[in-house]
C-alpha positions as a Markdown table, in Angstrom:
| # | Residue | x | y | z |
|---|---|---|---|---|
| 1 | Met | 212.1 | 149.6 | 129.9 |
| 2 | Trp | 213.0 | 146.0 | 129.2 |
| 3 | Asp | 215.2 | 143.5 | 131.0 |
| 4 | Glu | 216.7 | 140.1 | 130.3 |
| 5 | Glu | 213.4 | 138.3 | 131.2 |
| 6 | Asp | 211.7 | 140.0 | 128.3 |
| 7 | Val | 214.0 | 138.3 | 125.8 |
| 8 | Gln | 212.8 | 135.1 | 124.1 |
| 9 | Leu | 214.3 | 132.8 | 121.5 |
| 10 | Val | 212.1 | 132.5 | 118.4 |
| 11 | Pro | 212.5 | 130.5 | 115.1 |
| 12 | Val | 214.3 | 132.5 | 112.5 |
| 13 | Glu | 211.7 | 131.6 | 109.9 |
| 14 | Trp | 208.9 | 133.3 | 111.9 |
| 15 | Leu | 210.6 | 136.7 | 111.5 |
| 16 | Lys | 209.6 | 139.0 | 108.6 |
| 17 | Pro | 211.9 | 141.8 | 107.4 |
| 18 | His | 210.4 | 145.0 | 106.0 |
| 19 | Glu | 213.5 | 146.7 | 104.7 |
| 20 | Glu | 216.8 | 145.8 | 103.0 |
| 21 | Ile | 220.1 | 145.9 | 104.8 |
| 22 | Lys | 223.5 | 147.4 | 103.9 |
| 23 | Pro | 225.8 | 144.5 | 103.1 |
| 24 | Arg | 228.9 | 146.4 | 104.4 |
| 25 | Asn | 227.2 | 146.9 | 107.8 |
| 26 | Arg | 226.1 | 143.3 | 107.9 |
| 27 | Asp | 229.6 | 142.1 | 107.2 |
| 28 | Lys | 231.1 | 144.2 | 110.0 |
| 29 | Leu | 228.4 | 143.0 | 112.4 |
| 30 | Leu | 229.0 | 139.4 | 111.3 |
| 31 | Glu | 232.6 | 139.6 | 112.2 |
| 32 | Met | 231.9 | 141.1 | 115.6 |
| 33 | Thr | 229.2 | 138.5 | 116.3 |
| 34 | Lys | 231.7 | 135.7 | 115.5 |
| 35 | Arg | 234.3 | 137.3 | 117.7 |
| 36 | Trp | 231.7 | 137.6 | 120.6 |
| 37 | Gly | 230.6 | 134.0 | 120.0 |
| 38 | Gly | 226.9 | 135.0 | 120.2 |
| 39 | Tyr | 224.3 | 137.7 | 120.1 |
| 40 | Thr | 224.6 | 140.6 | 122.5 |
| 41 | Lys | 221.5 | 142.5 | 121.6 |
| 42 | Pro | 217.9 | 141.2 | 120.9 |
| 43 | Leu | 215.8 | 142.2 | 117.9 |
| 44 | Ile | 212.6 | 144.1 | 118.4 |
| 45 | Val | 209.6 | 142.4 | 116.7 |
| 46 | Asp | 205.9 | 142.7 | 116.5 |
| 47 | Lys | 204.5 | 139.8 | 118.6 |
| 48 | Arg | 201.5 | 139.2 | 116.3 |
| 49 | Thr | 203.2 | 139.1 | 112.9 |
| 50 | Gly | 206.9 | 138.6 | 113.5 |
| 51 | Ala | 207.6 | 141.9 | 111.6 |
| 52 | Ile | 211.1 | 143.1 | 112.5 |
| 53 | Leu | 211.1 | 146.6 | 113.8 |
| 54 | Asp | 214.8 | 146.8 | 114.9 |
| 55 | Gly | 217.5 | 144.4 | 114.0 |
| 56 | His | 217.4 | 143.7 | 110.2 |
| 57 | His | 221.2 | 143.3 | 110.2 |
| 58 | Arg | 221.2 | 140.9 | 113.1 |
| 59 | Tyr | 218.4 | 138.9 | 111.3 |
| 60 | Ser | 220.5 | 138.7 | 108.2 |
| 61 | Ile | 223.5 | 137.4 | 110.2 |
| 62 | Ala | 221.3 | 134.5 | 111.4 |
| 63 | Gly | 220.9 | 133.5 | 107.8 |
| 64 | Glu | 224.7 | 133.8 | 107.2 |
| 65 | Leu | 225.4 | 131.6 | 110.2 |
| 66 | Asn | 222.6 | 129.1 | 109.6 |
| 67 | Leu | 221.0 | 129.8 | 113.0 |
| 68 | Ala | 217.7 | 128.2 | 113.8 |
| 69 | Gln | 216.6 | 130.7 | 116.4 |
| 70 | Ile | 217.3 | 134.3 | 117.4 |
| 71 | Pro | 216.8 | 136.4 | 120.6 |
| 72 | Val | 213.9 | 139.0 | 120.4 |
| 73 | Ile | 211.8 | 141.2 | 122.5 |
| 74 | Ala | 208.2 | 140.9 | 121.2 |
| 75 | Val | 206.0 | 144.0 | 121.4 |
| 76 | Asp | 202.4 | 144.9 | 120.6 |
| 77 | Tyr | 203.5 | 147.2 | 117.8 |
| 78 | Leu | 200.2 | 148.6 | 116.7 |
| 79 | Ala | 198.8 | 149.1 | 120.2 |
| 80 | Asp | 202.0 | 150.4 | 121.9 |
| 81 | Glu | 201.9 | 154.2 | 121.5 |
| 82 | Ser | 205.4 | 154.6 | 123.0 |
| 83 | Ile | 206.7 | 153.0 | 119.7 |
| 84 | Glu | 206.7 | 155.6 | 116.9 |
| 85 | Val | 207.7 | 155.2 | 113.3 |
| 86 | Asp | 209.0 | 157.9 | 111.0 |
| 87 | Val | 211.3 | 157.9 | 107.9 |
| 88 | Trp | 215.0 | 158.7 | 107.8 |
| 89 | Pro | 215.8 | 162.1 | 106.1 |
| 90 | Ser | 217.4 | 160.3 | 103.2 |
| 91 | Ala | 214.4 | 157.9 | 102.7 |
| 92 | Glu | 212.5 | 157.9 | 99.4 |
| 93 | Leu | 209.2 | 158.2 | 101.3 |
| 94 | Glu | 207.9 | 161.3 | 103.0 |
| 95 | Ser | 206.1 | 159.4 | 105.7 |
| 96 | Leu | 205.4 | 155.9 | 106.9 |
| 97 | Thr | 202.7 | 154.4 | 109.2 |
| 98 | Lys | 202.9 | 151.3 | 111.4 |
| 99 | Gln | 200.3 | 149.7 | 109.2 |
| 100 | Glu | 202.5 | 150.2 | 106.2 |
| 101 | Val | 205.5 | 148.6 | 108.0 |
| 102 | Ile | 203.4 | 145.5 | 108.9 |
| 103 | Ala | 201.9 | 145.3 | 105.3 |
| 104 | Met | 205.4 | 145.4 | 103.8 |
| 105 | Ser | 206.7 | 142.8 | 106.2 |
| 106 | Leu | 203.8 | 140.5 | 105.2 |
| 107 | Ser | 204.4 | 141.1 | 101.5 |
| 108 | Asn | 207.2 | 139.7 | 99.4 |
| 109 | Glu | 208.7 | 143.1 | 99.0 |
| 110 | Val | 211.0 | 145.3 | 101.2 |
| 111 | Phe | 211.7 | 149.0 | 101.5 |
| 112 | Pro | 215.2 | 150.3 | 100.7 |
| 113 | Pro | 217.7 | 150.3 | 103.6 |
| 114 | Lys | 217.3 | 153.1 | 106.2 |
| 115 | Thr | 213.6 | 153.8 | 105.3 |
| 116 | Ser | 211.8 | 153.3 | 108.6 |
| 117 | Arg | 213.1 | 155.0 | 111.7 |
| 118 | His | 211.5 | 153.5 | 114.8 |
| 119 | Arg | 211.6 | 155.4 | 118.1 |
| 120 | Ile | 211.7 | 152.6 | 120.7 |
| 121 | Ala | 213.2 | 152.7 | 124.1 |
| 122 | Asp | 217.0 | 153.1 | 123.6 |
| 123 | His | 217.8 | 150.7 | 126.4 |
| 124 | Leu | 217.9 | 147.1 | 125.3 |
| 125 | Pro | 219.1 | 144.6 | 128.0 |
| 126 | Pro | 222.6 | 143.4 | 127.5 |
| 127 | Ile | 222.5 | 139.7 | 126.7 |
| 128 | His | 224.8 | 137.0 | 125.5 |
| 129 | Val | 223.2 | 134.1 | 123.7 |
| 130 | Pro | 225.9 | 131.7 | 122.4 |
| 131 | Leu | 225.8 | 130.8 | 118.7 |
| 132 | Glu | 225.8 | 127.1 | 119.7 |
| 133 | Val | 222.4 | 127.7 | 121.4 |
| 134 | Leu | 221.0 | 129.7 | 118.5 |
| 135 | Ala | 222.0 | 126.9 | 116.1 |
| 136 | Gln | 219.7 | 124.4 | 117.9 |
| 137 | Pro | 216.1 | 124.1 | 116.6 |
| 138 | Ala | 213.7 | 126.3 | 118.5 |
| 139 | Gln | 211.9 | 124.5 | 121.3 |
| 140 | Thr | 208.8 | 126.8 | 121.4 |
| 141 | Thr | 206.9 | 129.2 | 119.3 |
| 142 | Pro | 206.8 | 132.9 | 120.2 |
| 143 | Glu | 204.5 | 133.9 | 123.1 |
| 144 | Val | 201.8 | 136.2 | 121.8 |
């Protein structure tokens, strides 16, 4: 569905999480990211709001590594009917809408880990964006 041309670098501060992460998972991913020397998978974000749909752990690693920018694929979340949201079986909620995900990302609150379950194309393009590049200040703002 996507390829490498769909990936863009955006300022980390533009992104907005809507759920917590699991620190243990973050720590494992942090070590792998350091070993790889960069990001190998982009985040999926809403192009209008910067809401993170997929990639909360990758986002948190950017903070751990003091990165200025991060690779994303920006989508029209509310309009794209191929992107569906549900809740994980262990979630505290019985259901969740796209509007609720956006509202949470724009608030100062977050859902518990593994609340939202997005069904997005499984295939993300393989990338390798070196940490040195991501540490540099972003040159542009996201294309919306």
